[in-house]
N, C-alpha and C positions, 0 to 999 in steps of 0.2 A: 851478693847481687850487685849488678851494675847500676849506674845512675838511671833514673827513669827517663825514657825517651820523650823528648819535647815534641808535641804535636803542633805544626805551624798553624797559625791563625788563618782561616779561610779568607781569601781576597776576592772581592767582587770584581767581575769583569769590567775592565776599563778603569779601575781605581788608580792603579799606578800611573797610567797614562794621564788621567785627569789631574793627579797631584802634580805631575810634571808640568801639565798645561797651566795650572793655577800658579805654580812658582814662576813659570817663564813669562806669563802675562804681566807679572809685577815688575819685570825687568824693563828698563826704559827704552832700549834701542829698537829701531824699526826692524833690524835684521833678526833680533831675538823674538819679536812678536811674530814675524813670518814663520820662523821655525816652530813656534808654539802652535800656530795654525795648522801646520803640516802634521804635527804629532796628533793633534785633536782629530783631524780628518781621518788619519789612519786608524784611530781607536773608535771611530764612529760616534764621537762625542761632539756636540755643538760647542764651538769655541766662543769665548766671551772676552770683551775688553774689561779693563779694571772697573768700568762703570757698571758692569753686569749686563749690558745690553748685547743681544746677539748681533753678529756681523758676518758678512760673507767672506769668501776667500779673497786674498789680496790680488790686485792686478799685477801683471808682469811689468817690470821696469818701473821707472819713476813716474809719478804723476806730474807731468810738465804743464805749466800754464801756457796759454796761447802766446804767440810771438816771442818764444824763448828758443834757446838753442840756435839751430841753423837759421830760422826765420828772423830771430832777433839780430843775429850777426849781419844778415843781408840788409835788414832795415837800417842798421847803423852805418853800414858801408854806403848805402845809397844816400843817406843824409850828409855824408862827408865828401861826396863827389859833386863839385860845382857843375861839371858838364851835365850829369844826369839831372840835377835840379833845374838846370836851364832848359833841358828838353821837356821836363814836366811843366814848367811855367816860364815860357820864353819872355814874358813881359818883364819879369824881374831877373832875367838872366843875361843882362848886358855885361860886356867886358869879359865874358867867359871864352876860353879858347879850348880847342880840342887838344888834349894832352899827349899828342904823339910827337915823334922826333922830327920836327920840320927842319931844324938847323938854321932857321932864319928868324930875324926879328919881325914880329907881326903886330898889326893894329886891329882894333875892333870897332864896329859900327852897328848901331841898332836901328832898324826900320820899324816904325809904327804907322801903318796906313789904315785909315778909316773910310768906309764907304757905306752905301745903302742901296736897297732895291725894293720894288713894290710888286706884289703879286698881280699878274694880268687877269683880265676878265675871261680868258679862254677856258672853255670846258676842258677838264682834265689838264689844266695848265700846270707847267713846272717852271719855277724860277730858280736861278742859282748863280753862283759865283765860283770861279776857280782860279788858282795860280797855275800858270802853264810852265813858268820857269822862274824860280826865285833869284837866279843869278843875273847880274847886269850883262847886257850883250848888245851887239850891233849887227843887224841884219836888214835886208829889204823889208819894208812894212808889208803886212802887219806883224810879221813874225819876230820883230825885235822887242816886243813888249813883254810884260810880266803877268798880266791878268786879264780876264775877260768875263762878261756876263752871258747868260743865255739869251736867245732871241727867238721868240715864238715857239718855245719848247713845249712839248706835251709828254705825257707818260709813254706814248708809243714811240716818240722820236725826240731825243734831247738835242736841240740845235744850239750851237754856240755862235755868238757874234764875233767873227774873226776880223771885222773891220774896225768897229768901235771898241778898241782895246786900250789898256792903260799901262803906264810905265811907273815903276816905283820911284819915289823922290830921291832915293839913295843911289840910283843908277849913275847919274851924271857925276857926283863926287867920287864914286869908286872908279869910274873910268878915267877920271882926271888924276887921281893920286895913287893908283895901285896897278900892279902888273899881274896880280893873281887874287882870286876871291873864292872863298868856300863858305858853306852854311854851317853854323855851329848848332843852331836850333831854330825852329819856326813853328807857327801855328796859324790857324784861322779860327776866329771866334764869331759865332753868330747869335744874335739876340732878336727875339720877336717883340714887336711893339703893339701887337694885337691886344685887345681887351680880353679879360678873363672869359667873357661870354662867347667870344669868337676865336679864341686861341685853339684852333683845331688844325689837324694835319700832321705831317711827319717831316723830319729832316734826315736826309741821307748824307752822311759825311764819308769821304773816301780819300785814299791816297793811291797814286799810281807811280811808283818810283822809277825814274829813268826809262820812260817808254820810248819806243822808236819815233812816235809822233802823238801828241795829245789832241790833234785837231779833228777827231771824229765828229761827224755832224748828223748822224742818223741813228745812233745807238739808242735803244729803249732804256727807260729808267731801270729796268730789272738788271741790265748789264752792270750798271754802276753799283747796284745793291748786292750782286752775287759774284761778279768777276773780279772786282778790285778788292783791296783791303778796305773794308767798309763796315759801317754800323748804321742802324736805323733807330731813331729815338723819337718819341712823340713830343709834340709841341705843348701839349696841355700840362706838362710838368712845370711850365713857366720858369725854366732855368736856362741860362746860356749854355751853348754847346761848344766844345773845343775839338778841333781836328789837329792832331800833332804830326809834324814832320818827324820821320824816324831815320836814323843813320843806317842806311841799308846799301849793300853792294849787290847789284843785280842788273841784268840786261846791259852789261858792259859799263855801267856807271859806277863811280866811286865817290862816296860822300866826302872822303878825306883829301881829294885832289883840289889844287888851286887852279881855277879856270880863268883864262885871260878875259877881262871884261869887255874888250873891244872885238872879240871874235864872234862869228855868227852862231845862231842856235842850230842844233841838229845832232845827228849821230853818225854822219858819214866820214868824219875825220877825227883823229885823236885830239885835235885842238878845238873841236866844236864845243860850244857851251851846251851842256845836256838839258833836256827837259826833265822836270820833276813836277808831276801834276798832283794837286791836292785841292779839294773843293767841297762845296755844300750845295745840295739840291733840295728845294722845298716843294712838296706836293700836298694837295688836299687843303691848303690854307684858303681862307676867304679872299675874294677879290679885293684889291686895294690895301691888303695888310702890308705893313712896312717891316723890313728886317735890316738890322744894322750889322755890318761886317767889320771886323778888325783883323788886320794881318800884321803879324809880328815876325820879323826875321832878324836874327843876330848873325852878323858877318865877321869873319876873320880874314884879313887880307895882307898881302905882301906889298908894302909901299915902295914907291920909287925911292932910290937912294937919296935924292935931294929933298924928299918929303918926310924923312924919318924924324928929324927934329921937330917939324911942325906937328906931326901926328903922335909923337911920343910913343913909338913902337917899342915893345919889350919882348924878350925871348918868351916863347910859349913853354909852359910846364911840360916836361917830358916824363911820361909814365905809361908804358905799354900795358901794364897790368890793369890800370884803370880803364883804358880803352877796351880791353877784352871784357871786363866786367860790364861796362855799359852796353856793349854790343849784345851781350847775353840778356841783360835786364830788359832791353827794349822789345825783345821777342814776346814778352808777356804783357806789354803795355796795351791798353785799349786804344785803338786808332781814334775813336770818337768817344767822348764821355761828357757828362754834365760838369759844369763848373758853377761858380757863384757870381752874382752881380757885383759883389764887392771885389772879387778877384779881377773882374774885367775892367772895372772903373778906376782901379788904382793907377797911379802914375808909373811910367817906366822907371826902372831902377836897376842898379848894379847888384849883382850877387857877390858873395864872398869869393874872390878869385884866389886860387891856389898859386902861391909864388913858388919858384924853384926851391926845393928842399923841404917844402911843407908836406904834411901827411896825406898823400894821395897814393893810389895803387898799393904797393907793399907797405908803405907808411900807414895807409888806411887800415890795413890788416893789423899792424902792430898796435895802433891806437885802440881799435875795437877789441882786440884780444885782451889788452890791459884793462879795458872798461868792463868787459863781461866775465872775465876770469873769476873775480870774487863771487859773482852770482852763481856760476856753475859749481864752484867749490862748495858753496853753501848748500846746494842741492844734493851734492854727492856725499857730503859728510853726514 
């Protein structure tokens, strides 16, 4: 007789798969845990962690925290761009230059102009302030000026006072010592002096880059709120508001051009100094409420040859990659946003200026990659 035939021990359904699952959940790596989950799901058995608690299937990909990966890289790049930081906060952005290839030694000058206005007693009255041209220029009055206030404006028709206008304090020095001027960054900051009990109304902030003419005198308030790049914010937040100049090329205007400060305003000739309108309009505020306005403009200019030693002009950093990055970043910036009283009240200051050879543009990429590479490797391993 032959050897007796062995009868296999019956195996319960899912036992082998469960044994595999139990063995694999004891393994340490995330990849093996994912495989164990897949095996358990195919066998119809609820998978468990080593703690014995049930858990769902794993999500696809890595669980990335906020502000990592691409967002983290963009944030670090923005922090390393002096020009972008100057656009974000012009008050501390003095001495910054646009890092394009000018080929000339350039100087810098910062304007800080402070003013105020009072709400009128007119029903549906509107009061406001606007910069019509941040560049120094010379034209027959009143068009040779830089800013103006509203005059008898209402919600139905915003009228501007084109006679009583103002000129920036930096216009005369720039006309005396330079042959070309451009804006690096600029802003208008408005603060309400109304009490908490009467701090009502709204502020409309807007920019109108390189218009054919800013001297409209009958447009309703809704045009400024809907036609231009604008935003509406309530005054009862009790926070200062900032309207930022943005480096934009449109309507034939180029932010990176140097304009001769002794030329007239307009857009009829290539040598004309262009308009660039940015302003604030207050509506719904109580009569007699006072508003403080601060204008900051950072200039880069080409000095006369005999003024270079006096003004200590230096070559501008050259980095086309940083220019491209900033032009893309500003597309997502809010034209108008809240700021803080502390930010407004601080003294003008210079930001960290990138010298030739420092890490901007491609150099910025190299620095950021070296900083973030260990983090990414730690997540992938």
